[in-house]
C-alpha positions in Angstrom: 52.2 4.4 -53.8 53.2 3.5 -50.0 56.2 1.6 -49.3 56.2 -0.9 -46.6 58.5 -3.4 -44.6 58.1 -7.1 -45.0 58.9 -7.3 -41.5 55.8 -5.3 -40.4 58.3 -2.5 -38.9 57.9 0.9 -39.7 59.1 1.8 -43.5 61.6 3.9 -44.4 61.9 5.9 -47.9 64.7 3.6 -49.1 62.4 0.4 -48.7 62.2 -1.6 -51.8 59.0 -2.8 -50.9 56.1 -1.4 -51.8 51.7 -1.8 -50.9 49.6 -3.3 -53.6 46.1 -4.6 -53.0 46.6 -5.3 -49.7 50.0 -6.9 -49.8 53.6 -6.0 -49.4 55.3 -6.6 -52.7 59.4 -6.5 -53.4 60.3 -4.3 -56.4 62.1 -5.8 -58.9 65.6 -4.7 -59.2 67.0 -4.3 -62.7 70.2 -4.2 -63.3 72.8 -3.0 -66.9 76.6 -2.7 -66.9 78.2 -0.9 -69.8 82.1 -0.5 -70.7 84.2 1.5 -73.4 87.2 1.8 -74.6 88.9 4.7 -76.4 88.9 4.3 -80.6 89.6 6.6 -83.5 86.5 8.1 -83.2 86.3 8.6 -79.4 89.0 9.2 -77.4 87.6 9.1 -74.0 89.4 6.9 -71.4 88.4 3.3 -70.8 85.5 3.1 -68.2 82.5 1.0 -67.1 79.4 1.9 -65.5 76.4 -0.2 -63.8 73.0 1.2 -63.8 70.0 -0.1 -61.1 66.3 0.7 -61.4 63.3 -0.9 -59.3 60.5 -2.0 -61.3 56.8 -2.1 -59.9 53.4 -3.6 -61.0 52.7 -0.4 -61.4 56.0 0.9 -63.7 59.3 2.1 -63.0 60.2 4.0 -59.7 61.5 7.6 -60.6 61.4 9.4 -57.2 61.0 8.8 -53.8 59.3 11.2 -51.2 57.3 11.1 -47.8 53.5 12.6 -48.1 52.3 13.4 -44.4 55.4 11.5 -43.3 54.6 8.4 -45.3 57.4 7.1 -47.5 56.3 6.6 -50.9 57.6 5.9 -54.4 56.6 7.4 -57.5 56.8 5.6 -60.6 56.0 6.1 -64.6 53.9 3.6 -66.3 53.1 4.1 -70.1 50.5 2.6 -71.8 52.5 0.2 -74.1 55.0 -0.9 -71.3 55.3 -4.8 -72.1 53.0 -4.1 -75.1 55.5 -2.7 -77.6 54.8 -5.5 -80.3 51.2 -5.4 -80.0 51.0 -2.9 -82.6 52.1 -5.3 -85.3 48.6 -6.1 -85.8 47.8 -2.1 -86.9 50.8 -2.0 -89.3 49.9 -5.5 -90.8 46.6 -4.1 -91.8 48.0 -1.1 -93.2 50.2 -3.2 -95.5 47.1 -5.4 -96.4 45.1 -3.8 -99.3 42.2 -5.8 -98.9 42.2 -4.0 -95.2 42.6 -0.8 -96.9 39.8 0.1 -99.1 38.1 2.9 -97.1 38.7 5.8 -94.4 36.8 3.5 -92.0 38.9 0.5 -92.5 42.1 2.6 -92.3 41.0 4.0 -89.0 40.3 0.3 -88.0 43.8 -0.8 -88.7 45.1 2.5 -86.7 43.3 2.0 -83.7 45.1 -1.0 -83.2 48.3 0.9 -83.1 49.1 1.3 -79.4 51.7 4.2 -80.1 50.4 7.9 -80.4 50.8 8.8 -84.1 49.0 11.0 -86.4 48.0 9.0 -89.3 46.7 10.5 -92.7 44.9 8.5 -95.6 44.1 9.5 -99.2 42.5 7.4 -102.0 40.8 8.8 -105.3 37.6 9.5 -103.6 38.7 10.4 -99.5 40.7 11.6 -97.5 40.7 11.1 -93.6 43.0 11.4 -90.1 43.2 9.4 -87.5 45.1 9.7 -83.9 46.4 6.4 -82.6 47.4 5.3 -79.2 46.7 3.4 -76.0 44.6 5.8 -74.3 43.8 4.3 -71.0 40.5 5.3 -69.3 41.7 7.5 -66.2 40.0 7.2 -62.9 37.3 9.7 -62.0 39.0 12.5 -60.1 42.2 12.0 -61.1 44.2 14.8 -63.3 47.1 13.4 -65.9 49.2 16.7 -64.7 49.5 15.4 -61.1 50.6 12.3 -59.7 47.6 9.7 -58.8 48.0 7.2 -55.9 48.2 3.3 -57.1 45.0 2.7 -55.0 43.3 4.8 -58.2 45.1 3.2 -61.2 43.6 3.5 -64.9 40.0 1.8 -64.9 40.2 -2.0 -65.4 43.7 -2.0 -64.9 45.5 -5.5 -64.2 48.9 -5.4 -62.7 49.8 -9.2 -63.7 49.4 -8.3 -67.4 49.8 -4.7 -67.5 46.1 -3.9 -69.3 43.6 -1.8 -68.8 40.5 -0.3 -70.1 41.4 1.5 -73.3 39.3 4.6 -74.7 36.9 3.7 -77.5 37.9 4.0 -81.2 35.1 6.7 -81.7 36.5 8.8 -78.8 40.0 9.8 -81.0 40.7 12.9 -82.8 39.7 11.6 -86.4 38.1 13.1 -89.4 37.1 11.9 -92.9 36.8 14.3 -95.7 37.7 17.4 -94.3 38.7 20.4 -96.8 42.3 19.7 -96.4 44.4 18.2 -93.6 47.8 19.9 -92.3 50.1 18.3 -89.9 52.5 20.7 -88.2 52.7 20.8 -84.7 49.1 21.1 -84.2 46.6 22.3 -81.6 46.0 19.1 -79.8 42.3 18.1 -79.6 40.3 19.0 -76.4 41.5 17.0 -73.6 44.5 15.4 -75.6 47.4 17.4 -74.3 50.7 15.9 -74.0 51.7 15.4 -70.4 54.9 13.8 -71.3 56.3 16.6 -73.6 54.5 19.5 -71.5 52.6 20.5 -74.6 49.4 22.5 -73.2 46.1 23.2 -75.4 46.5 26.3 -76.7 45.1 28.9 -79.1 48.6 29.4 -80.9 50.0 27.0 -83.0 52.8 26.4 -85.3 50.4 24.8 -88.2 48.1 28.1 -88.1 51.1 29.4 -90.5 50.4 26.5 -93.0 46.9 26.9 -92.6 46.6 30.8 -93.4 48.6 30.3 -96.3 46.4 27.5 -97.8 43.2 29.1 -97.1 44.7 32.4 -99.1 44.8 30.2 -102.2 41.5 28.5 -101.6 39.9 31.9 -101.3 36.4 31.9 -103.4 36.0 28.5 -103.7 39.5 28.2 -106.1 41.0 24.7 -106.0 44.8 24.8 -105.1 47.5 23.3 -107.2 50.3 21.2 -106.4 52.7 24.7 -107.1 50.5 26.7 -104.5 50.5 23.9 -102.0 54.3 24.2 -102.3 54.4 28.1 -102.1 52.1 27.9 -99.2 54.6 25.7 -97.5 57.7 27.6 -98.5 56.0 31.0 -97.3 54.9 29.7 -93.9 58.3 28.4 -93.3 59.8 31.4 -93.0 57.0 33.3 -91.2 57.6 34.0 -87.5 54.6 32.8 -85.4 54.8 35.7 -83.0 54.3 38.2 -85.9 51.7 36.6 -87.5 49.6 35.2 -84.5 50.5 37.6 -81.7 52.0 41.1 -82.7 48.6 42.3 -84.6 46.7 42.3 -81.2 49.5 44.0 -79.3 49.9 46.8 -82.2 46.0 47.2 -81.9 46.4 47.9 -78.1 49.1 50.3 -78.3 47.8 52.2 -81.5 49.8 55.1 -82.6 52.1 56.9 -80.3 52.4 60.5 -80.2 55.7 60.3 -79.6 57.9 60.5 -82.8 60.6 57.7 -81.8 58.1 55.5 -80.8 55.6 56.0 -83.7 58.6 55.0 -86.1 58.7 51.9 -84.4 55.4 50.9 -84.4 55.7 51.9 -88.2 58.3 49.3 -88.6 56.7 46.2 -86.7 53.1 47.0 -88.4 54.9 46.7 -92.3 56.2 43.7 -91.3 53.3 42.4 -90.2 51.5 43.1 -93.2 54.2 41.7 -95.4 53.7 38.3 -93.7 56.1 38.7 -90.9 58.9 36.9 -92.7 62.6 36.1 -91.3 64.0 35.6 -94.6 66.9 37.2 -97.1 65.3 36.8 -100.3 68.1 38.4 -102.2 70.8 36.0 -100.9 68.9 32.8 -99.9 71.0 30.1 -98.0 73.9 32.4 -96.9 74.4 34.8 -93.8 73.7 37.9 -93.6 70.9 40.3 -92.6 67.3 39.4 -92.6 64.9 41.9 -94.8 63.2 44.4 -92.9 65.7 43.9 -90.3 65.0 46.9 -87.8 61.2 45.1 -87.3 62.9 41.7 -86.5 65.6 43.1 -84.0 62.6 45.1 -82.5 61.0 41.9 -82.2 63.4 40.0 -80.7 64.4 42.4 -78.0 60.8 43.7 -77.3 59.1 40.3 -76.8 60.7 39.3 -73.7 59.6 42.6 -72.4 56.5 42.2 -73.6 55.7 38.3 -71.8 57.1 39.8 -68.7 54.7 42.9 -68.5 51.8 40.7 -69.7 52.3 38.1 -67.0 54.3 39.5 -64.3 52.1 41.7 -62.4 49.6 38.8 -62.0 52.1 35.7 -61.6 55.2 37.5 -59.9 58.5 37.1 -60.8 59.3 33.7 -59.1 56.4 31.7 -60.7 56.8 33.6 -64.2 60.6 32.1 -64.0 59.3 28.9 -63.1 56.5 28.8 -66.4 59.5 30.2 -68.7 61.7 27.2 -67.2 58.8 24.5 -68.9 57.8 26.8 -71.6 60.2 29.0 -73.5 59.3 32.0 -74.8 61.3 32.2 -77.2 62.0 29.9 -80.1 65.2 30.2 -81.5 67.5 28.3 -84.0 68.8 25.4 -81.9 67.8 26.7 -78.5 65.3 24.0 -77.2 64.6 23.4 -74.1 67.1 20.5 -73.6 69.7 22.6 -75.9 69.5 20.4 -78.9 69.0 21.7 -82.4 65.2 21.4 -83.0 65.0 22.5 -86.6 62.1 25.0 -86.1 61.9 28.2 -85.2 59.8 31.2 -83.8 
């Protein structure tokens, strides 16, 4: 949104006033102070800090810049801002048996939850799924991957109440009485990619490992037992997604090399794929040591970054590929998430 100066002077990038509906409006400054002292658990020397941020009718200011010489402020506005407690209506209905008698009533309640969650329902006759969340209707021509001018906010946006027109219940991802439901980092529904966490609509996603194993037990119309389901989950939990969903195609392209050394490598990888591409030591579970089929795992880990570069760098170039890899890590190793934190899932 453009910055302004209430005196009519030319605004600067540090101005705390912005244009809204033809008016020059002052930003609200939020201030918070924190202090700390050493204790038995933390010997950090005593200190304090004062934090400030600016709030506008279009959200919290996150950056400032100039566009064609015009000073502007970038803001971040979430749909539940100042409406955090509105979801209580949906949660109250979830806990009311009279309102939870069938999938439709379940979805009616879930629609009142403003936060983005995957909700599941089961009774003695039905199963169902619904994706909740306040999903504002975006103005035509805008793209959630890019900044939007404040003059083109969400449809029906009212800055005084921080409300906007919402995507109708019928447009939310949902299903009733599908054969089975899985939830394990699934592929997003079309047009529901998560901009906030850089999760893009993709053809490869982790729940495929679980789905593949479930389908194996259901072959020929067979009904799964609870033990089968637990086994499907345990089997999927030690598989390498790259080895299951990508490597078979790469090996098909490579074929059978005439070079004996390369042929031996391909044979190792093919055997690993055929056995399920597991990263596990069944003989000594829970202990440190080598994986079974160690050579195949080593080859995969060493080759994968080279394969990605050989596939994409000729078209993207080294610089752009480095930027892509900065946002989408090509490896999901244990404890090596983009933030450096332990994520609990790998490969």
